[in-house]
N, CA, C and O of each residue as an XYZ file, in Angstrom:
916
protein
N     220.984    179.600   -198.404
C     220.777    178.166   -198.207
C     221.052    177.786   -196.754
O     220.335    176.967   -196.179
N     222.092    178.380   -196.158
C     222.420    178.072   -194.767
C     221.283    178.471   -193.845
O     220.933    177.748   -192.912
N     220.700    179.664   -194.128
C     219.563    180.105   -193.313
C     218.399    179.129   -193.428
O     217.741    178.817   -192.435
N     218.147    178.649   -194.642
C     217.007    177.769   -194.848
C     217.206    176.435   -194.144
O     216.249    175.874   -193.609
N     218.429    175.917   -194.133
C     218.700    174.690   -193.399
C     218.487    174.883   -191.902
O     217.959    174.004   -191.221
N     218.905    176.047   -191.396
C     218.687    176.353   -189.987
C     217.199    176.442   -189.689
O     216.736    175.963   -188.654
N     216.444    177.062   -190.608
C     215.005    177.167   -190.436
C     214.369    175.783   -190.374
O     213.472    175.545   -189.565
N     214.825    174.885   -191.213
C     214.288    173.527   -191.224
C     214.552    172.824   -189.895
O     213.678    172.134   -189.369
N     215.747    172.998   -189.358
C     216.084    172.358   -188.090
C     215.261    172.924   -186.937
O     214.876    172.198   -186.021
N     214.996    174.235   -186.995
C     214.214    174.858   -185.933
C     212.753    174.424   -185.992
O     212.114    174.218   -184.960
N     212.227    174.287   -187.223
C     210.828    173.923   -187.372
C     210.576    172.447   -187.129
O     209.624    172.078   -186.442
N     211.433    171.600   -187.692
C     211.207    170.163   -187.633
C     212.483    169.443   -187.170
O     213.112    168.745   -187.965
N     212.872    169.602   -185.895
C     214.129    169.042   -185.429
C     214.149    167.523   -185.382
O     215.226    166.932   -185.451
N     213.022    166.883   -185.269
C     212.995    165.420   -185.223
C     211.592    164.934   -185.513
O     210.635    165.707   -185.481
N     211.477    163.646   -185.795
C     210.170    163.068   -186.069
C     209.276    163.113   -184.843
O     208.052    163.074   -184.962
N     209.879    163.195   -183.668
C     209.094    163.232   -182.446
C     208.228    164.456   -182.332
O     207.295    164.480   -181.529
N     208.516    165.485   -183.124
C     207.746    166.711   -183.062
C     206.684    166.770   -184.154
O     206.017    167.792   -184.311
N     206.518    165.677   -184.915
C     205.602    165.692   -186.048
C     204.181    166.015   -185.622
O     203.437    166.656   -186.363
N     203.790    165.558   -184.388
C     202.429    165.800   -183.956
C     202.151    167.279   -183.719
O     200.991    167.684   -183.654
N     203.202    168.095   -183.588
C     203.018    169.531   -183.381
C     202.852    170.279   -184.693
O     202.542    171.470   -184.692
N     203.053    169.599   -185.802
C     202.960    170.236   -187.115
C     201.588    169.950   -187.703
O     201.158    168.797   -187.741
N     200.904    170.975   -188.157
C     199.578    170.765   -188.720
C     199.459    171.438   -190.081
O     199.993    172.527   -190.287
N     198.765    170.796   -191.000
C     198.570    171.398   -192.322
C     197.543    172.518   -192.267
O     196.563    172.444   -191.526
N     197.780    173.544   -193.052
C     196.857    174.675   -193.146
C     196.675    174.998   -194.626
O     197.652    175.250   -195.332
N     195.447    174.992   -195.092
C     195.173    175.394   -196.468
C     195.256    176.916   -196.553
O     194.495    177.625   -195.895
N     196.188    177.410   -197.370
C     196.448    178.851   -197.432
C     196.204    179.393   -198.823
O     196.486    178.730   -199.822
N     195.678    180.599   -198.880
C     195.639    181.380   -200.112
C     196.313    182.708   -199.834
O     196.187    183.256   -198.739
N     197.030    183.229   -200.822
C     197.919    184.358   -200.597
C     197.541    185.561   -201.459
O     196.975    185.438   -202.545
N     197.888    186.743   -200.909
C     197.713    188.003   -201.629
C     198.753    188.969   -201.102
O     198.978    189.040   -199.894
N     199.392    189.717   -201.999
C     200.302    190.785   -201.545
C     199.616    192.118   -201.776
O     199.026    192.356   -202.829
N     199.703    192.983   -200.776
C     199.007    194.261   -200.825
C     199.981    195.389   -200.509
O     200.758    195.302   -199.558
N     199.933    196.444   -201.312
C     200.807    197.587   -201.083
C     202.082    197.535   -201.890
O     202.948    198.397   -201.736
N     202.214    196.530   -202.757
C     203.388    196.397   -203.605
C     202.937    196.355   -205.059
O     201.925    195.728   -205.373
N     203.673    197.011   -205.949
C     203.293    197.068   -207.355
C     203.506    195.732   -208.054
O     202.738    195.361   -208.941
N     204.538    195.017   -207.658
C     204.902    193.787   -208.342
C     204.540    192.561   -207.500
O     204.679    192.567   -206.277
N     204.078    191.520   -208.177
C     203.830    190.256   -207.491
C     205.166    189.595   -207.154
O     206.158    189.783   -207.857
N     205.176    188.835   -206.090
C     206.402    188.180   -205.644
C     206.063    186.748   -205.242
O     204.946    186.279   -205.462
N     207.030    186.065   -204.657
C     206.818    184.711   -204.155
C     207.531    184.551   -202.820
O     208.564    185.169   -202.563
N     206.954    183.710   -201.988
C     207.564    183.374   -200.706
C     207.779    181.870   -200.659
O     207.180    181.123   -201.433
N     208.626    181.434   -199.756
C     208.908    180.013   -199.601
C     208.655    179.617   -198.144
O     209.122    180.273   -197.213
N     207.908    178.534   -197.976
C     207.692    177.926   -196.666
C     208.246    176.508   -196.713
O     208.793    176.084   -197.731
N     208.105    175.775   -195.610
C     208.594    174.399   -195.544
C     207.463    173.421   -195.313
O     206.510    173.718   -194.593
N     207.569    172.245   -195.930
C     206.601    171.193   -195.679
C     206.958    170.484   -194.369
O     207.963    170.799   -193.732
N     206.124    169.530   -193.986
C     206.406    168.765   -192.767
C     207.635    167.880   -192.915
O     208.166    167.380   -191.924
N     208.095    167.682   -194.166
C     209.303    166.894   -194.418
C     210.519    167.773   -194.708
O     211.582    167.277   -195.080
N     210.346    169.089   -194.532
C     211.452    170.004   -194.768
C     211.644    170.396   -196.217
O     212.663    170.991   -196.568
N     210.680    170.073   -197.062
C     210.779    170.430   -198.479
C     210.230    171.834   -198.717
O     209.360    172.308   -197.985
N     210.747    172.485   -199.744
C     210.327    173.844   -200.043
C     208.924    173.866   -200.660
O     208.584    173.033   -201.500
N     208.125    174.834   -200.224
C     206.807    175.092   -200.799
C     206.818    176.521   -201.327
O     206.960    177.469   -200.554
N     206.670    176.678   -202.623
C     206.654    178.010   -203.228
C     205.236    178.571   -203.155
O     204.281    177.960   -203.634
N     205.126    179.747   -202.545
C     203.822    180.385   -202.345
C     203.772    181.688   -203.139
O     204.419    182.658   -202.746
N     203.027    181.742   -204.240
C     202.932    182.978   -205.005
C     202.206    184.053   -204.213
O     201.279    183.765   -203.455
N     202.639    185.297   -204.398
C     202.018    186.428   -203.708
C     201.461    187.396   -204.750
O     202.022    188.473   -204.949
N     200.375    187.031   -205.410
C     199.809    187.911   -206.432
C     199.253    189.183   -205.810
O     198.839    189.184   -204.651
N     199.244    190.251   -206.572
C     198.760    191.530   -206.063
C     197.354    191.866   -206.548
O     196.730    192.794   -206.033
N     196.843    191.120   -207.538
C     195.539    191.457   -208.088
C     194.401    190.563   -207.649
O     193.240    190.963   -207.735
N     194.702    189.363   -207.182
C     193.671    188.410   -206.770
C     194.304    187.366   -205.867
O     195.517    187.162   -205.894
N     193.481    186.712   -205.073
C     193.985    185.667   -204.188
C     194.509    184.486   -205.001
O     193.967    184.155   -206.055
N     195.565    183.860   -204.500
C     196.123    182.685   -205.158
C     195.211    181.485   -204.954
O     194.253    181.549   -204.183
N     195.510    180.391   -205.646
C     194.826    179.125   -205.372
C     195.293    178.597   -204.014
O     196.278    179.077   -203.454
N     194.580    177.619   -203.503
C     194.927    177.064   -202.204
C     196.234    176.277   -202.273
O     196.466    175.503   -203.202
N     197.075    176.495   -201.272
C     198.335    175.776   -201.143
C     198.427    175.279   -199.704
O     198.222    176.049   -198.766
N     198.732    174.011   -199.526
C     198.834    173.448   -198.185
C     200.212    173.770   -197.611
O     201.232    173.310   -198.123
N     200.229    174.568   -196.537
C     201.456    174.858   -195.795
C     201.368    174.192   -194.424
O     200.346    173.601   -194.074
N     202.447    174.293   -193.656
C     202.496    173.586   -192.375
C     202.913    174.545   -191.257
O     203.923    175.242   -191.349
N     202.105    174.552   -190.211
C     202.371    175.414   -189.055
C     202.934    174.581   -187.913
O     202.433    173.499   -187.605
N     203.976    175.102   -187.295
C     204.520    174.484   -186.081
C     204.537    175.545   -185.001
O     205.053    176.644   -185.202
N     203.967    175.205   -183.845
C     203.859    176.210   -182.801
C     202.977    177.364   -183.227
O     203.179    178.503   -182.806
N     201.982    177.059   -184.079
C     201.031    178.049   -184.579
C     201.696    179.149   -185.412
O     201.193    180.270   -185.474
N     202.820    178.831   -186.050
C     203.504    179.820   -186.877
C     203.980    179.203   -188.185
O     204.380    178.039   -188.234
N     203.928    180.009   -189.246
C     204.501    179.625   -190.530
C     205.481    180.720   -190.943
O     205.052    181.802   -191.345
N     206.794    180.462   -190.853
C     207.761    181.456   -191.324
C     207.964    181.366   -192.827
O     207.898    180.283   -193.409
N     208.212    182.512   -193.449
C     208.428    182.570   -194.886
C     209.738    183.286   -195.178
O     210.140    184.198   -194.456
N     210.400    182.853   -196.256
C     211.547    183.596   -196.754
C     211.230    184.059   -198.171
O     210.334    183.521   -198.821
N     211.962    185.046   -198.640
C     211.754    185.571   -199.982
C     212.323    184.609   -201.009
O     213.443    184.123   -200.859
N     211.551    184.336   -202.049
C     212.043    183.469   -203.125
C     213.109    184.187   -203.947
O     213.899    183.541   -204.636
N     213.137    185.516   -203.879
C     214.075    186.294   -204.701
C     215.477    186.296   -204.125
O     216.446    186.079   -204.852
N     215.601    186.542   -202.807
C     216.939    186.673   -202.219
C     217.191    185.724   -201.056
O     218.249    185.777   -200.428
N     216.219    184.850   -200.764
C     216.345    183.833   -199.709
C     216.523    184.438   -198.322
O     217.084    183.795   -197.435
N     216.055    185.660   -198.128
C     216.132    186.300   -196.823
C     214.791    186.173   -196.105
O     213.755    186.000   -196.746
N     214.811    186.259   -194.749
C     213.541    186.185   -194.015
C     212.566    187.245   -194.504
O     212.940    188.402   -194.691
N     211.317    186.848   -194.710
C     210.314    187.765   -195.232
C     209.315    188.165   -194.150
O     209.143    189.351   -193.870
N     208.664    187.192   -193.550
C     207.684    187.456   -192.494
C     207.249    186.128   -191.898
O     207.494    185.071   -192.478
N     206.605    186.183   -190.744
C     206.081    184.990   -190.088
C     204.597    185.166   -189.837
O     204.170    186.159   -189.248
N     203.814    184.199   -190.286
C     202.362    184.241   -190.103
C     201.984    183.493   -188.833
O     202.353    182.331   -188.661
N     201.251    184.152   -187.946
C     200.742    183.519   -186.733
C     199.374    182.920   -187.044
O     198.435    183.647   -187.370
N     199.260    181.598   -186.944
C     198.027    180.888   -187.293
C     197.358    180.411   -186.010
O     197.889    179.514   -185.355
N     196.217    180.971   -185.624
C     195.524    180.509   -184.413
C     195.296    179.005   -184.442
O     195.125    178.415   -185.508
N     195.295    178.393   -183.273
C     195.286    176.933   -183.173
C     194.080    176.282   -183.841
O     194.189    175.158   -184.332
N     192.942    176.953   -183.871
C     191.756    176.335   -184.444
C     191.593    176.546   -185.934
O     190.634    176.052   -186.527
N     192.514    177.272   -186.552
C     192.369    177.623   -187.964
C     192.974    176.533   -188.850
O     194.139    176.169   -188.687
N     192.182    176.019   -189.780
C     192.646    175.000   -190.718
C     192.722    175.525   -192.150
O     193.339    174.904   -193.015
N     192.095    176.665   -192.391
C     192.119    177.295   -193.708
C     192.250    178.800   -193.490
O     191.519    179.386   -192.693
N     193.197    179.426   -194.214
C     193.482    180.833   -193.944
C     193.792    181.599   -195.216
O     194.339    181.054   -196.175
N     193.433    182.872   -195.204
C     193.895    183.821   -196.207
C     195.076    184.552   -195.591
O     194.951    185.149   -194.521
N     196.222    184.509   -196.261
C     197.433    185.139   -195.724
C     197.782    186.325   -196.616
O     198.165    186.167   -197.775
N     197.639    187.512   -196.044
C     197.840    188.756   -196.788
C     199.180    189.348   -196.392
O     199.390    189.682   -195.226
N     200.091    189.482   -197.353
C     201.365    190.147   -197.115
C     201.176    191.638   -197.412
O     200.940    192.027   -198.556
N     201.281    192.459   -196.377
C     201.011    193.891   -196.506
C     202.323    194.661   -196.425
O     203.095    194.501   -195.480
N     202.563    195.497   -197.429
C     203.789    196.290   -197.493
C     203.503    197.675   -196.925
O     202.630    198.387   -197.422
N     204.242    198.056   -195.880
C     204.102    199.381   -195.293
C     205.390    200.172   -195.464
O     206.476    199.600   -195.556
N     205.259    201.483   -195.506
C     206.432    202.355   -195.509
C     206.750    202.743   -194.071
O     205.896    202.646   -193.190
N     207.973    203.181   -193.842
C     208.372    203.599   -192.499
C     207.533    204.777   -192.013
O     207.276    204.923   -190.818
N     207.109    205.618   -192.965
C     206.337    206.805   -192.593
C     204.994    206.447   -191.985
O     204.423    207.237   -191.233
N     204.478    205.249   -192.308
C     203.178    204.848   -191.786
C     203.261    204.402   -190.333
O     202.236    204.305   -189.657
N     204.473    204.127   -189.841
C     204.700    203.844   -188.428
C     203.802    202.717   -187.904
O     203.250    202.808   -186.807
N     203.666    201.663   -188.699
C     202.901    200.503   -188.290
C     203.840    199.308   -188.173
O     204.842    199.242   -188.885
N     203.532    198.362   -187.289
C     204.452    197.246   -187.053
C     204.643    196.364   -188.273
O     203.672    195.979   -188.925
N     205.890    196.042   -188.585
C     206.230    195.144   -189.681
C     207.364    194.246   -189.227
O     207.977    194.483   -188.185
N     207.642    193.215   -190.012
C     208.859    192.455   -189.820
C     210.022    193.275   -190.368
O     209.818    194.329   -190.970
N     211.227    192.792   -190.158
C     212.413    193.535   -190.578
C     212.427    193.789   -192.080
O     213.049    194.747   -192.541
N     211.754    192.947   -192.839
C     211.732    193.078   -194.291
C     210.841    194.215   -194.762
O     210.886    194.588   -195.934
N     210.030    194.773   -193.865
C     209.084    195.807   -194.261
C     207.701    195.263   -194.572
O     206.792    196.016   -194.921
N     207.545    193.947   -194.443
C     206.250    193.319   -194.674
C     205.575    192.996   -193.349
O     206.233    192.691   -192.354
N     204.275    193.068   -193.356
C     203.483    192.605   -192.228
C     202.509    191.561   -192.748
O     201.931    191.738   -193.821
N     202.321    190.488   -192.014
C     201.420    189.424   -192.451
C     200.103    189.532   -191.690
O     200.071    189.626   -190.463
N     199.032    189.515   -192.456
C     197.691    189.620   -191.897
C     196.970    188.310   -192.196
O     196.797    187.955   -193.362
N     196.549    187.590   -191.161
C     195.932    186.265   -191.327
C     194.430    186.363   -191.094
O     193.981    186.875   -190.068
N     193.659    185.866   -192.059
C     192.206    185.849   -191.956
C     191.742    184.394   -191.901
O     192.062    183.595   -192.781
N     190.996    184.068   -190.872
C     190.424    182.729   -190.754
C     189.416    182.540   -191.883
O     188.382    183.206   -191.919
N     189.722    181.633   -192.798
C     188.861    181.428   -193.961
C     187.768    180.424   -193.613
O     187.738    179.309   -194.133
N     186.883    180.836   -192.735
C     185.760    180.003   -192.319
C     184.483    180.832   -192.419
O     184.547    182.060   -192.384
N     183.328    180.185   -192.542
C     182.067    180.927   -192.640
C     181.817    181.839   -191.443
O     181.156    182.868   -191.577
N     182.338    181.471   -190.282
C     182.129    182.292   -189.095
C     182.875    183.616   -189.195
O     182.345    184.660   -188.814
N     184.102    183.577   -189.705
C     184.920    184.782   -189.803
C     184.682    185.539   -191.098
O     184.608    186.767   -191.101
N     184.561    184.805   -192.198
C     184.434    185.405   -193.524
C     183.246    184.735   -194.213
O     183.425    183.786   -194.976
N     182.022    185.230   -193.945
C     180.809    184.535   -194.400
C     180.683    184.466   -195.918
O     181.089    185.380   -196.635
N     180.114    183.365   -196.386
C     179.829    183.213   -197.810
C     178.857    184.310   -198.238
O     177.848    184.548   -197.574
N     179.166    184.972   -199.346
C     178.307    186.030   -199.842
C     178.486    187.365   -199.150
O     177.811    188.337   -199.490
N     179.396    187.425   -198.174
C     179.573    188.636   -197.388
C     180.834    189.413   -197.742
O     181.328    189.352   -198.867
N     181.339    190.142   -196.757
C     182.522    190.983   -196.958
C     183.384    190.973   -195.706
O     182.882    190.882   -194.585
N     184.687    191.067   -195.918
C     185.637    191.155   -194.811
C     186.387    192.477   -194.969
O     186.990    192.731   -196.012
N     186.348    193.316   -193.935
C     186.944    194.649   -193.985
C     188.167    194.688   -193.075
O     188.104    194.261   -191.922
N     189.279    195.202   -193.596
C     190.504    195.385   -192.808
C     190.960    196.837   -192.946
O     190.985    197.391   -194.045
N     191.318    197.439   -191.819
C     191.718    198.844   -191.814
C     193.230    198.980   -191.710
O     193.791    198.819   -190.627
N     193.899    199.275   -192.828
C     195.328    199.538   -192.849
C     195.618    201.042   -192.823
O     196.746    201.473   -193.062
N     194.587    201.825   -192.529
C     194.717    203.264   -192.363
C     195.168    203.528   -190.922
O     194.939    202.704   -190.037
N     195.805    204.673   -190.690
C     196.364    204.959   -189.368
C     195.348    205.567   -188.407
O     195.707    205.938   -187.290
N     194.092    205.674   -188.820
C     193.047    206.253   -187.975
C     191.769    205.435   -188.157
O     191.754    204.431   -188.869
N     190.703    205.882   -187.503
C     189.438    205.159   -187.582
C     188.813    205.293   -188.971
O     189.017    206.285   -189.670
N     188.050    204.274   -189.349
C     187.206    204.345   -190.546
C     185.803    203.923   -190.122
O     185.626    203.214   -189.132
N     184.828    204.365   -190.875
C     183.471    203.873   -190.662
C     182.852    203.611   -192.028
O     183.288    204.165   -193.038
N     181.829    202.759   -192.045
C     181.343    202.291   -193.337
C     179.926    201.738   -193.230
O     179.429    201.432   -192.146
N     179.303    201.624   -194.387
C     177.989    201.006   -194.536
C     178.106    199.939   -195.614
O     178.584    200.215   -196.715
N     177.674    198.727   -195.304
C     177.629    197.634   -196.272
C     176.222    197.061   -196.200
O     175.922    196.231   -195.342
N     175.362    197.513   -197.110
C     173.962    197.147   -197.005
C     173.377    197.702   -195.723
O     173.469    198.902   -195.462
N     172.773    196.831   -194.918
C     172.225    197.275   -193.638
C     173.263    197.282   -192.526
O     172.976    197.735   -191.418
N     174.475    196.781   -192.806
C     175.524    196.746   -191.786
C     176.209    198.113   -191.672
O     176.589    198.719   -192.674
N     176.354    198.573   -190.451
C     177.092    199.799   -190.185
C     178.218    199.473   -189.211
O     177.976    198.873   -188.163
N     179.436    199.861   -189.546
C     180.571    199.507   -188.693
C     181.590    200.613   -188.588
O     181.579    201.570   -189.362
N     182.473    200.465   -187.618
C     183.610    201.354   -187.460
C     184.790    200.529   -186.982
O     184.634    199.679   -186.105
N     185.967    200.765   -187.544
C     187.156    200.014   -187.178
C     188.284    200.978   -186.833
O     188.494    201.984   -187.510
N     189.002    200.647   -185.768
C     190.217    201.380   -185.437
C     191.341    200.927   -186.370
O     191.180    199.963   -187.118
N     192.464    201.615   -186.324
C     193.636    201.222   -187.111
C     194.012    199.779   -186.785
O     194.030    199.389   -185.617
N     194.311    198.986   -187.814
C     194.687    197.580   -187.707
C     193.515    196.683   -187.303
O     193.714    195.506   -187.006
N     192.294    197.229   -187.291
C     191.121    196.425   -186.964
C     190.570    195.714   -188.191
O     190.873    196.091   -189.323
N     189.763    194.688   -187.965
C     189.166    193.941   -189.063
C     187.893    193.264   -188.586
O     187.711    193.026   -187.392
N     187.008    192.953   -189.540
C     185.753    192.289   -189.177
C     185.086    191.738   -190.432
O     185.181    192.328   -191.508
N     184.409    190.594   -190.280
C     183.657    189.995   -191.365
C     182.173    190.266   -191.216
O     181.652    190.294   -190.102
N     181.485    190.466   -192.345
C     180.061    190.782   -192.328
C     179.303    189.830   -193.250
O     179.775    189.475   -194.330
N     178.112    189.425   -192.794
C     177.292    188.502   -193.574
C     176.757    189.195   -194.825
O     176.766    190.422   -194.920
N     176.298    188.405   -195.767
C     175.715    188.947   -196.988
C     174.543    189.855   -196.632
O     173.641    189.437   -195.906
N     174.540    191.088   -197.129
C     173.439    192.002   -196.816
C     172.086    191.429   -197.229
O     171.952    190.845   -198.304
N     171.097    191.600   -196.375
C     169.745    191.159   -196.702
C     169.028    192.208   -197.543
O     168.132    191.895   -198.327
N     169.440    193.460   -197.362
C     168.795    194.552   -198.087
C     169.512    194.755   -199.428
O     170.469    195.523   -199.523
N     169.030    194.050   -200.464
C     169.600    194.129   -201.804
C     168.488    194.425   -202.799
O     167.324    194.105   -202.559
N     168.855    195.037   -203.914
C     167.840    195.345   -204.916
C     167.584    194.128   -205.825
O     168.054    193.026   -205.539
N     166.852    194.333   -206.898
C     166.495    193.224   -207.786
C     167.703    192.626   -208.497
O     167.630    191.516   -209.024
N     168.802    193.353   -208.513
C     170.035    192.868   -209.145
C     171.049    192.388   -208.099
O     172.226    192.199   -208.406
N     170.578    192.193   -206.860
C     171.415    191.747   -205.733
C     172.501    192.758   -205.380
O     173.545    192.392   -204.839
N     172.256    194.018   -205.684
C     173.201    195.078   -205.371
C     172.858    195.705   -204.011
O     171.690    195.838   -203.647
N     173.902    196.083   -203.279
C     173.728    196.768   -202.001
C     174.729    197.920   -201.923
O     175.838    197.812   -202.447
N     174.347    199.023   -201.272
C     175.253    200.174   -201.175
C     176.454    199.877   -200.284
O     176.339    199.184   -199.274
N     177.606    200.412   -200.675
C     178.841    200.290   -199.893
C     179.461    201.687   -199.803
O     179.833    202.273   -200.820
N     179.570    202.211   -198.594
C     180.082    203.565   -198.377
C     181.174    203.514   -197.313
O     180.983    202.912   -196.256
N     182.311    204.139   -197.584
C     183.414    204.210   -196.634
C     183.760    205.665   -196.348
O     183.814    206.499   -197.251
N     183.993    205.947   -195.075
C     184.400    207.284   -194.647
C     185.680    207.202   -193.828
O     185.854    206.287   -193.023
N     186.571    208.162   -194.036
C     187.797    208.295   -193.251
C     187.669    209.503   -192.343
O     187.060    210.511   -192.703
N     188.253    209.387   -191.161
C     188.230    210.523   -190.248
C     189.414    211.431   -190.522
O     190.557    210.981   -190.607
N     189.124    212.713   -190.659
C     190.154    213.734   -190.876
C     189.998    214.781   -189.790
O     189.194    215.704   -189.922
N     190.771    214.639   -188.708
C     190.603    215.519   -187.561
C     189.286    215.213   -186.875
O     189.062    214.089   -186.426
N     188.410    216.210   -186.792
C     187.106    216.029   -186.170
C     186.014    215.743   -187.196
O     184.848    215.580   -186.836
N     186.390    215.681   -188.469
C     185.404    215.500   -189.517
C     185.554    214.138   -190.189
O     186.627    213.535   -190.188
N     184.447    213.674   -190.760
C     184.449    212.441   -191.546
C     184.266    212.800   -193.017
O     183.417    213.620   -193.366
N     185.068    212.181   -193.869
C     184.986    212.449   -195.298
C     184.759    211.146   -196.057
O     185.380    210.125   -195.762
N     183.870    211.196   -197.028
C     183.575    210.009   -197.848
C     184.760    209.726   -198.772
O     185.188    210.592   -199.534
N     185.278    208.508   -198.693
C     186.394    208.097   -199.554
C     185.913    207.227   -200.704
O     186.552    207.169   -201.754
N     184.789    206.550   -200.509
C     184.293    205.644   -201.544
C     182.794    205.443   -201.355
O     182.322    205.189   -200.247
N     182.062    205.560   -202.445
C     180.618    205.336   -202.406
C     180.225    204.595   -203.678
O     180.369    205.121   -204.782
N     179.732    203.382   -203.518
C     179.417    202.555   -204.675
C     178.378    201.505   -204.291
O     177.812    201.546   -203.199
N     178.137    200.565   -205.206
C     177.274    199.419   -204.938
C     178.010    198.161   -205.381
O     178.732    198.175   -206.378
N     177.827    197.083   -204.645
C     178.431    195.809   -204.993
C     177.344    194.748   -205.082
O     176.325    194.811   -204.394
N     177.589    193.770   -205.950
C     176.650    192.658   -206.084
C     177.038    191.559   -205.097
O     178.178    191.093   -205.099
N     176.096    191.148   -204.260
C     176.338    190.115   -203.260
C     175.537    188.866   -203.610
O     174.311    188.898   -203.707
N     176.265    187.763   -203.795
C     175.659    186.491   -204.166
C     176.338    185.352   -203.401
O     177.497    185.489   -203.010
N     175.651    184.244   -203.182
C     176.320    183.064   -202.601
C     177.479    182.623   -203.486
O     177.373    182.657   -204.712
N     178.580    182.212   -202.872
C     179.764    181.804   -203.620
C     180.672    182.954   -203.997
O     181.713    182.744   -204.618
N     180.286    184.182   -203.624
C     181.086    185.356   -203.940
C     181.263    186.187   -202.670
O     180.287    186.516   -201.996
N     182.504    186.522   -202.352
C     182.778    187.344   -201.177
C     183.714    188.477   -201.579
O     184.303    188.474   -202.660
N     183.831    189.448   -200.673
C     184.695    190.591   -200.949
C     185.676    190.824   -199.806
O     185.314    190.776   -198.630
N     186.921    191.077   -200.181
C     187.908    191.626   -199.256
C     187.978    193.122   -199.519
O     188.185    193.540   -200.658
N     187.809    193.933   -198.480
C     187.831    195.383   -198.637
C     188.887    195.952   -197.700
O     188.796    195.793   -196.483
N     189.898    196.624   -198.275
C     191.006    197.167   -197.500
C     190.982    198.689   -197.554
O     190.871    199.279   -198.628
N     191.087    199.314   -196.395
C     191.258    200.766   -196.302
C     192.731    201.048   -196.065
O     193.351    200.412   -195.213
N     193.302    201.988   -196.801
C     194.736    202.243   -196.706
C     195.056    203.641   -197.224
O     194.175    204.355   -197.704
N     196.325    204.022   -197.120
C     196.798    205.299   -197.656
C     197.604    205.021   -198.915
O     198.554    204.240   -198.886
N     197.231    205.653   -200.013
C     197.973    205.479   -201.257
C     199.382    206.036   -201.087
O     199.529    207.211   -200.751
N     200.436    205.224   -201.309
C     201.805    205.688   -201.065
C     202.242    206.796   -202.019
O     203.183    207.528   -201.712
N     201.588    206.934   -203.156
C     201.971    207.964   -204.128
C     201.279    209.292   -203.822
O     201.932    210.329   -203.703
N     199.959    209.248   -203.697
C     199.201    210.484   -203.483
C     199.103    210.875   -202.017
O     198.866    212.041   -201.699
N     199.286    209.896   -201.110
C     199.133    210.175   -199.688
C     197.683    210.274   -199.256
O     197.397    210.667   -198.125
N     196.760    209.920   -200.147
C     195.342    210.028   -199.836
C     194.768    208.670   -199.420
O     195.250    207.627   -199.859
N     193.739    208.691   -198.572
C     193.106    207.422   -198.177
C     192.371    206.790   -199.339
O     191.727    207.482   -200.129
N     192.467    205.482   -199.442
C     191.859    204.747   -200.548
C     191.161    203.497   -200.033
O     191.370    203.057   -198.903
N     190.318    202.936   -200.912
C     189.660    201.657   -200.656
C     189.992    200.706   -201.796
O     189.801    201.049   -202.963
N     190.480    199.532   -201.479
C     190.703    198.483   -202.477
C     189.734    197.338   -202.197
O     189.582    196.901   -201.056
N     189.086    196.862   -203.249
C     188.129    195.773   -203.108
C     188.563    194.596   -203.978
O     188.841    194.759   -205.166
N     188.619    193.411   -203.373
C     188.988    192.193   -204.085
C     187.803    191.233   -204.047
O     187.245    190.959   -202.984
N     187.431    190.734   -205.206
C     186.350    189.761   -205.283
C     186.919    188.359   -205.094
O     187.910    187.988   -205.723
N     186.294    187.602   -204.238
C     186.753    186.242   -203.945
C     185.670    185.248   -204.325
O     184.583    185.259   -203.747
N     185.960    184.388   -205.295
C     185.030    183.349   -205.710
C     185.389    182.036   -205.033
O     186.566    181.750   -204.811
N     184.406    181.255   -204.710
C     184.634    179.974   -204.039
C     185.534    179.095   -204.888
O     185.292    178.910   -206.081
N     186.581    178.549   -204.261
C     187.520    177.665   -204.963
C     187.896    176.535   -204.018
O     188.806    176.702   -203.205
N     187.228    175.390   -204.097
C     187.471    174.301   -203.157
C     188.746    173.523   -203.440
O     189.138    172.679   -202.633
N     189.413    173.785   -204.578
C     190.590    173.007   -204.957
C     191.801    173.438   -204.164
O     192.120    174.625   -204.122
N     192.479    172.500   -203.536
C     193.702    172.790   -202.795
C     194.884    172.199   -203.536
O     194.890    171.012   -203.864
N     195.877    173.019   -203.798
C     197.084    172.552   -204.481
C     198.024    171.916   -203.464
O     198.468    172.592   -202.536
N     198.328    170.663   -203.616
C     199.195    169.950   -202.673
C     200.660    170.307   -202.944
O     201.028    170.550   -204.093
N     201.512    170.343   -201.887
C     202.917    170.649   -202.091
C     203.637    169.505   -202.791
O     204.839    169.595   -203.044
């Protein structure tokens, strides 16, 4: 509780700073953890906002507040600092992905072991009917999504428009390859249905149990409803 009061004072020390606080419509997902959890942020009035971190699908929209382009979160379970999301100044709607890494993966995290990945939830960054790819693998990946061909370095990400080359069922091929030394190996080969109002989040990562590279795909349906704090 003492930490949370300090956090409130740091974020909103006086009414004079209200103009620096801006609302951001957020949807949440936790990745790399078996169990769903919850995080807590603060409203512009210093009130608690409970943010669910589901592991199977994106949460509904929740209005959070950024000050200095940052939204800090604490764990709802133990009230300890969890992670801080950096929200670019022009972003008004965001997907906030809490990614759990192990020390062996040697990737940057907050002290809690979580890293926050922010996706601008706009048509420019994450097109309607398209796909957004994020590489949580420690090496390069390359892929085919319909007619789109891409390659991402570790920690890279990119959004792709809905493929134009689709069959009669609106299906398009999706192929992912991981680099293993000097060779490329297919990790996933499938087809996905691409339609307006439906998007995909596609994450490349290393399975913590098997140690093998994997692809996780999350279907995102349009949801204009924002849950107010």
